[in-house]
Each structure stands twice: as C-alpha cells, then as structure tokens.
N, CA, C and O atoms as a GROMACS GRO file, in nm:
protein
  316
    1UNK      N    1  -1.356   5.454   9.593
    1UNK     CA    2  -1.499   5.463   9.613
    1UNK      C    3  -1.554   5.323   9.641
    1UNK      O    4  -1.499   5.224   9.593
    2UNK      N    5  -1.661   5.317   9.719
    2UNK     CA    6  -1.722   5.189   9.752
    2UNK      C    7  -1.780   5.125   9.627
    2UNK      O    8  -1.835   5.193   9.541
    3UNK      N    9  -1.766   4.994   9.619
    3UNK     CA   10  -1.818   4.920   9.503
    3UNK      C   11  -1.968   4.944   9.490
    3UNK      O   12  -2.042   4.933   9.587
    4UNK      N   13  -2.011   4.976   9.369
    4UNK     CA   14  -2.153   4.995   9.343
    4UNK      C   15  -2.205   5.134   9.377
    4UNK      O   16  -2.325   5.158   9.366
    5UNK      N   17  -2.117   5.225   9.419
    5UNK     CA   18  -2.164   5.358   9.452
    5UNK      C   19  -2.153   5.450   9.333
    5UNK      O   20  -2.075   5.426   9.241
    6UNK      N   21  -2.231   5.556   9.335
    6UNK     CA   22  -2.217   5.658   9.234
    6UNK      C   23  -2.201   5.792   9.304
    6UNK      O   24  -2.253   5.812   9.414
    7UNK      N   25  -2.132   5.880   9.243
    7UNK     CA   26  -2.099   6.006   9.304
    7UNK      C   27  -2.131   6.115   9.203
    7UNK      O   28  -2.104   6.094   9.085
    8UNK      N   29  -2.179   6.214   9.236
    8UNK     CA   30  -2.222   6.279   9.358
    8UNK      C   31  -2.356   6.343   9.331
    8UNK      O   32  -2.387   6.376   9.216
    9UNK      N   33  -2.435   6.360   9.432
    9UNK     CA   34  -2.568   6.417   9.417
    9UNK      C   35  -2.600   6.497   9.541
    9UNK      O   36  -2.572   6.452   9.652
   10UNK      N   37  -2.658   6.615   9.524
   10UNK     CA   38  -2.700   6.696   9.638
   10UNK      C   39  -2.840   6.652   9.677
   10UNK      O   40  -2.933   6.659   9.596
   11UNK      N   41  -2.855   6.605   9.802
   11UNK     CA   42  -2.986   6.562   9.851
   11UNK      C   43  -3.052   6.667   9.938
   11UNK      O   44  -3.174   6.670   9.950
   12UNK      N   45  -2.972   6.753   9.999
   12UNK     CA   46  -3.030   6.853  10.090
   12UNK      C   47  -2.927   6.960  10.120
   12UNK      O   48  -2.807   6.940  10.100
   13UNK      N   49  -2.974   7.072  10.167
   13UNK     CA   50  -2.889   7.176  10.223
   13UNK      C   51  -2.921   7.179  10.371
   13UNK      O   52  -3.037   7.194  10.410
   14UNK      N   53  -2.819   7.164  10.455
   14UNK     CA   54  -2.839   7.160  10.599
   14UNK      C   55  -2.764   7.274  10.666
   14UNK      O   56  -2.670   7.329  10.608
   15UNK      N   57  -2.804   7.308  10.786
   15UNK     CA   58  -2.740   7.413  10.864
   15UNK      C   59  -2.680   7.354  10.990
   15UNK      O   60  -2.721   7.248  11.037
   16UNK      N   61  -2.584   7.423  11.045
   16UNK     CA   62  -2.525   7.385  11.172
   16UNK      C   63  -2.584   7.477  11.278
   16UNK      O   64  -2.586   7.599  11.262
   17UNK      N   65  -2.633   7.416  11.388
   17UNK     CA   66  -2.693   7.498  11.494
   17UNK      C   67  -2.586   7.554  11.587
   17UNK      O   68  -2.466   7.531  11.567
   18UNK      N   69  -2.628   7.626  11.688
   18UNK     CA   70  -2.537   7.692  11.781
   18UNK      C   71  -2.449   7.594  11.857
   18UNK      O   72  -2.340   7.631  11.903
   19UNK      N   73  -2.494   7.469  11.870
   19UNK     CA   74  -2.414   7.367  11.939
   19UNK      C   75  -2.324   7.289  11.843
   19UNK      O   76  -2.256   7.194  11.885
   20UNK      N   77  -2.323   7.327  11.715
   20UNK     CA   78  -2.238   7.260  11.617
   20UNK      C   79  -2.300   7.134  11.561
   20UNK      O   80  -2.229   7.052  11.502
   21UNK      N   81  -2.429   7.115  11.578
   21UNK     CA   82  -2.495   6.994  11.532
   21UNK      C   83  -2.564   7.016  11.397
   21UNK      O   84  -2.610   7.125  11.366
   22UNK      N   85  -2.569   6.909  11.320
   22UNK     CA   86  -2.636   6.910  11.190
   22UNK      C   87  -2.752   6.812  11.197
   22UNK      O   88  -2.738   6.701  11.247
   23UNK      N   89  -2.866   6.854  11.147
   23UNK     CA   90  -2.982   6.764  11.140
   23UNK      C   91  -2.994   6.717  10.995
   23UNK      O   92  -3.005   6.797  10.902
   24UNK      N   93  -2.991   6.585  10.978
   24UNK     CA   94  -3.012   6.528  10.846
   24UNK      C   95  -3.162   6.512  10.823
   24UNK      O   96  -3.232   6.456  10.908
   25UNK      N   97  -3.212   6.559  10.710
   25UNK     CA   98  -3.356   6.547  10.683
   25UNK      C   99  -3.401   6.400  10.687
   25UNK      O  100  -3.325   6.310  10.653
   26UNK      N  101  -3.526   6.381  10.728
   26UNK     CA  102  -3.580   6.246  10.743
   26UNK      C  103  -3.571   6.165  10.615
   26UNK      O  104  -3.537   6.046  10.620
   27UNK      N  105  -3.602   6.225  10.501
   27UNK     CA  106  -3.597   6.148  10.376
   27UNK      C  107  -3.454   6.101  10.345
   27UNK      O  108  -3.436   5.994  10.288
   28UNK      N  109  -3.354   6.180  10.381
   28UNK     CA  110  -3.214   6.140  10.361
   28UNK      C  111  -3.180   6.025  10.457
   28UNK      O  112  -3.118   5.927  10.417
   29UNK      N  113  -3.222   6.039  10.585
   29UNK     CA  114  -3.197   5.931  10.682
   29UNK      C  115  -3.264   5.802  10.638
   29UNK      O  116  -3.206   5.694  10.649
   30UNK      N  117  -3.386   5.813  10.587
   30UNK     CA  118  -3.458   5.694  10.541
   30UNK      C  119  -3.386   5.628  10.423
   30UNK      O  120  -3.367   5.507  10.423
   31UNK      N  121  -3.345   5.708  10.323
   31UNK     CA  122  -3.274   5.654  10.207
   31UNK      C  123  -3.144   5.584  10.248
   31UNK      O  124  -3.109   5.480  10.194
   32UNK      N  125  -3.074   5.645  10.345
   32UNK     CA  126  -2.945   5.591  10.387
   32UNK      C  127  -2.959   5.488  10.499
   32UNK      O  128  -2.859   5.433  10.547
   33UNK      N  129  -3.082   5.462  10.539
   33UNK     CA  130  -3.110   5.368  10.649
   33UNK      C  131  -3.029   5.403  10.774
   33UNK      O  132  -2.966   5.318  10.836
   34UNK      N  133  -3.034   5.531  10.810
   34UNK     CA  134  -2.964   5.581  10.929
   34UNK      C  135  -3.060   5.578  11.046
   34UNK      O  136  -3.172   5.629  11.039
   35UNK      N  137  -3.012   5.517  11.155
   35UNK     CA  138  -3.093   5.508  11.277
   35UNK      C  139  -3.016   5.573  11.392
   35UNK      O  140  -2.895   5.588  11.385
   36UNK      N  141  -3.089   5.610  11.497
   36UNK     CA  142  -3.025   5.667  11.616
   36UNK      C  143  -2.920   5.569  11.667
   36UNK      O  144  -2.944   5.449  11.674
   37UNK      N  145  -2.804   5.621  11.701
   37UNK     CA  146  -2.697   5.538  11.753
   37UNK      C  147  -2.599   5.487  11.647
   37UNK      O  148  -2.493   5.436  11.682
   38UNK      N  149  -2.634   5.501  11.517
   38UNK     CA  150  -2.540   5.461  11.413
   38UNK      C  151  -2.412   5.541  11.426
   38UNK      O  152  -2.414   5.658  11.465
   39UNK      N  153  -2.300   5.478  11.393
   39UNK     CA  154  -2.170   5.544  11.402
   39UNK      C  155  -2.118   5.571  11.261
   39UNK      O  156  -2.137   5.491  11.169
   40UNK      N  157  -2.050   5.686  11.247
   40UNK     CA  158  -1.997   5.729  11.119
   40UNK      C  159  -1.853   5.773  11.132
   40UNK      O  160  -1.810   5.822  11.236
   41UNK      N  161  -1.778   5.756  11.025
   41UNK     CA  162  -1.647   5.816  11.014
   41UNK      C  163  -1.667   5.949  10.945
   41UNK      O  164  -1.742   5.959  10.848
   42UNK      N  165  -1.600   6.051  10.992
   42UNK     CA  166  -1.600   6.182  10.928
   42UNK      C  167  -1.467   6.193  10.855
   42UNK      O  168  -1.361   6.200  10.918
   43UNK      N  169  -1.473   6.194  10.724
   43UNK     CA  170  -1.353   6.195  10.641
   43UNK      C  171  -1.345   6.330  10.572
   43UNK      O  172  -1.443   6.381  10.517
   44UNK      N  173  -1.225   6.388  10.577
   44UNK     CA  174  -1.208   6.519  10.515
   44UNK      C  175  -1.119   6.508  10.392
   44UNK      O  176  -1.038   6.417  10.378
   45UNK      N  177  -1.138   6.603  10.303
   45UNK     CA  178  -1.055   6.613  10.183
   45UNK      C  179  -1.005   6.756  10.176
   45UNK      O  180  -1.078   6.851  10.204
   46UNK      N  181  -0.880   6.770  10.137
   46UNK     CA  182  -0.821   6.903  10.126
   46UNK      C  183  -0.779   6.930   9.983
   46UNK      O  184  -0.745   6.838   9.908
   47UNK      N  185  -0.783   7.056   9.946
   47UNK     CA  186  -0.736   7.101   9.816
   47UNK      C  187  -0.654   7.226   9.839
   47UNK      O  188  -0.701   7.322   9.899
   48UNK      N  189  -0.532   7.225   9.791
   48UNK     CA  190  -0.440   7.338   9.806
   48UNK      C  191  -0.427   7.380   9.952
   48UNK      O  192  -0.421   7.498   9.984
   49UNK      N  193  -0.423   7.280  10.041
   49UNK     CA  194  -0.402   7.306  10.183
   49UNK      C  195  -0.525   7.352  10.259
   49UNK      O  196  -0.517   7.382  10.378
   50UNK      N  197  -0.641   7.359  10.192
   50UNK     CA  198  -0.764   7.403  10.258
   50UNK      C  199  -0.865   7.289  10.258
   50UNK      O  200  -0.877   7.214  10.161
   51UNK      N  201  -0.937   7.278  10.369
   51UNK     CA  202  -1.044   7.179  10.378
   51UNK      C  203  -1.152   7.214  10.276
   51UNK      O  204  -1.201   7.327  10.274
   52UNK      N  205  -1.188   7.118  10.191
   52UNK     CA  206  -1.289   7.148  10.090
   52UNK      C  207  -1.412   7.059  10.101
   52UNK      O  208  -1.522   7.102  10.065
   53UNK      N  209  -1.396   6.936  10.151
   53UNK     CA  210  -1.508   6.843  10.154
   53UNK      C  211  -1.507   6.761  10.281
   53UNK      O  212  -1.401   6.727  10.334
   54UNK      N  213  -1.625   6.730  10.329
   54UNK     CA  214  -1.644   6.638  10.441
   54UNK      C  215  -1.735   6.526  10.393
   54UNK      O  216  -1.835   6.550  10.326
   55UNK      N  217  -1.699   6.403  10.430
   55UNK     CA  218  -1.778   6.286  10.393
   55UNK      C  219  -1.816   6.210  10.518
   55UNK      O  220  -1.734   6.197  10.609
   56UNK      N  221  -1.938   6.162  10.524
   56UNK     CA  222  -1.981   6.072  10.631
   56UNK      C  223  -1.993   5.933  10.573
   56UNK      O  224  -2.059   5.912  10.471
   57UNK      N  225  -1.927   5.837  10.638
   57UNK     CA  226  -1.934   5.698  10.593
   57UNK      C  227  -1.974   5.613  10.713
   57UNK      O  228  -1.914   5.624  10.820
   58UNK      N  229  -2.076   5.529  10.694
   58UNK     CA  230  -2.116   5.441  10.803
   58UNK      C  231  -1.998   5.355  10.846
   58UNK      O  232  -1.931   5.294  10.762
   59UNK      N  233  -1.972   5.351  10.975
   59UNK     CA  234  -1.857   5.277  11.028
   59UNK      C  235  -1.864   5.130  10.986
   59UNK      O  236  -1.762   5.071  10.950
   60UNK      N  237  -1.982   5.071  10.989
   60UNK     CA  238  -1.997   4.929  10.953
   60UNK      C  239  -1.963   4.909  10.805
   60UNK      O  240  -1.901   4.808  10.769
   61UNK      N  241  -2.003   5.001  10.719
   61UNK     CA  242  -1.972   4.991  10.576
   61UNK      C  243  -1.823   5.007  10.553
   61UNK      O  244  -1.764   4.937  10.470
   62UNK      N  245  -1.762   5.098  10.625
   62UNK     CA  246  -1.619   5.122  10.610
   62UNK      C  247  -1.539   5.000  10.650
   62UNK      O  248  -1.445   4.960  10.582
   63UNK      N  249  -1.578   4.939  10.762
   63UNK     CA  250  -1.508   4.820  10.810
   63UNK      C  251  -1.515   4.710  10.704
   63UNK      O  252  -1.415   4.643  10.679
   64UNK      N  253  -1.630   4.693  10.643
   64UNK     CA  254  -1.645   4.592  10.539
   64UNK      C  255  -1.558   4.623  10.419
   64UNK      O  256  -1.499   4.533  10.360
   65UNK      N  257  -1.551   4.749  10.381
   65UNK     CA  258  -1.470   4.791  10.268
   65UNK      C  259  -1.323   4.768  10.296
   65UNK      O  260  -1.249   4.721  10.210
   66UNK      N  261  -1.280   4.802  10.417
   66UNK     CA  262  -1.139   4.780  10.454
   66UNK      C  263  -1.106   4.632  10.449
   66UNK      O  264  -1.002   4.594  10.396
   67UNK      N  265  -1.194   4.548  10.504
   67UNK     CA  266  -1.173   4.403  10.498
   67UNK      C  267  -1.164   4.356  10.354
   67UNK      O  268  -1.078   4.275  10.318
   68UNK      N  269  -1.254   4.408  10.270
   68UNK     CA  270  -1.258   4.368  10.129
   68UNK      C  271  -1.128   4.407  10.058
   68UNK      O  272  -1.076   4.330   9.977
   69UNK      N  273  -1.077   4.527  10.088
   69UNK     CA  274  -0.954   4.573  10.023
   69UNK      C  275  -0.830   4.507  10.081
   69UNK      O  276  -0.740   4.468  10.007
   70UNK      N  277  -0.825   4.495  10.213
   70UNK     CA  278  -0.704   4.445  10.278
   70UNK      C  279  -0.698   4.293  10.288
   70UNK      O  280  -0.590   4.237  10.301
   71UNK      N  281  -0.812   4.226  10.280
   71UNK     CA  282  -0.814   4.081  10.290
   71UNK      C  283  -0.723   4.015  10.189
   71UNK      O  284  -0.636   3.936  10.227
   72UNK      N  285  -0.740   4.044  10.059
   72UNK     CA  286  -0.652   3.983   9.958
   72UNK      C  287  -0.505   4.022   9.979
   72UNK      O  288  -0.415   3.941   9.958
   73UNK      N  289  -0.482   4.147  10.018
   73UNK     CA  290  -0.345   4.193  10.042
   73UNK      C  291  -0.284   4.116  10.158
   73UNK      O  292  -0.170   4.070  10.150
   74UNK      N  293  -0.359   4.102  10.267
   74UNK     CA  294  -0.309   4.028  10.384
   74UNK      C  295  -0.282   3.884  10.347
   74UNK      O  296  -0.181   3.826  10.389
   75UNK      N  297  -0.371   3.825  10.267
   75UNK     CA  298  -0.353   3.686  10.226
   75UNK      C  299  -0.223   3.671  10.145
   75UNK      O  300  -0.147   3.576  10.162
   76UNK      N  301  -0.201   3.769  10.055
   76UNK     CA  302  -0.081   3.766   9.972
   76UNK      C  303   0.045   3.783  10.057
   76UNK      O  304   0.145   3.715  10.034
   77UNK      N  305   0.041   3.871  10.154
   77UNK     CA  306   0.156   3.896  10.241
   77UNK      C  307   0.186   3.773  10.327
   77UNK      O  308   0.303   3.738  10.347
   78UNK      N  309   0.081   3.708  10.377
   78UNK     CA  310   0.098   3.595  10.467
   78UNK      C  311   0.132   3.464  10.396
   78UNK      O  312   0.172   3.368  10.461
   79UNK      N  313   0.115   3.460  10.264
   79UNK     CA  314   0.144   3.333  10.195
   79UNK      C  315   0.287   3.326  10.147
   79UNK      O  316   0.327   3.226  10.087
   0.00000   0.00000   0.00000
C-alpha cells in the first residue's frame, strides 16, 4: 500500500454505461484531484481464480512509488 494511505472506504456507487464508461462523481474527482487527461493504472485482484477487485492508481503516483521501492534495491544491487 502507498505510504500514508488508509484502506478502504466507499465514496460512491457508479454505473457503467452502454459504451463501457464509468463516470466518477465530481466530489470524488475533486478529493482525488483528478483532471481531464490524467492517466491511471487499472490494477486487478483475483480470489480463487475470479476477478474480485479493480483499483485505479494515478500513473504519476505509481511511478513515484516504484522509484521509492526500487531505488534502494537498485542502489544495493549496483554497489
């Protein structure tokens, strides 16, 4: 889990339209500071071979987390 995050809270119930799109409510977008054009990773979790959860993670946040986790490891490997 990302440092400083807490899990889990339901903020909204959303529907998928006929084109497969989901609209995130404005208050959720505002809280998450989501703007048009932001990129996300869609991460899935499976339980007993069935898809059970989908997570959206801002691509920029994920990149920072990967750097944070892999940076010390890379430094250790390279030294």
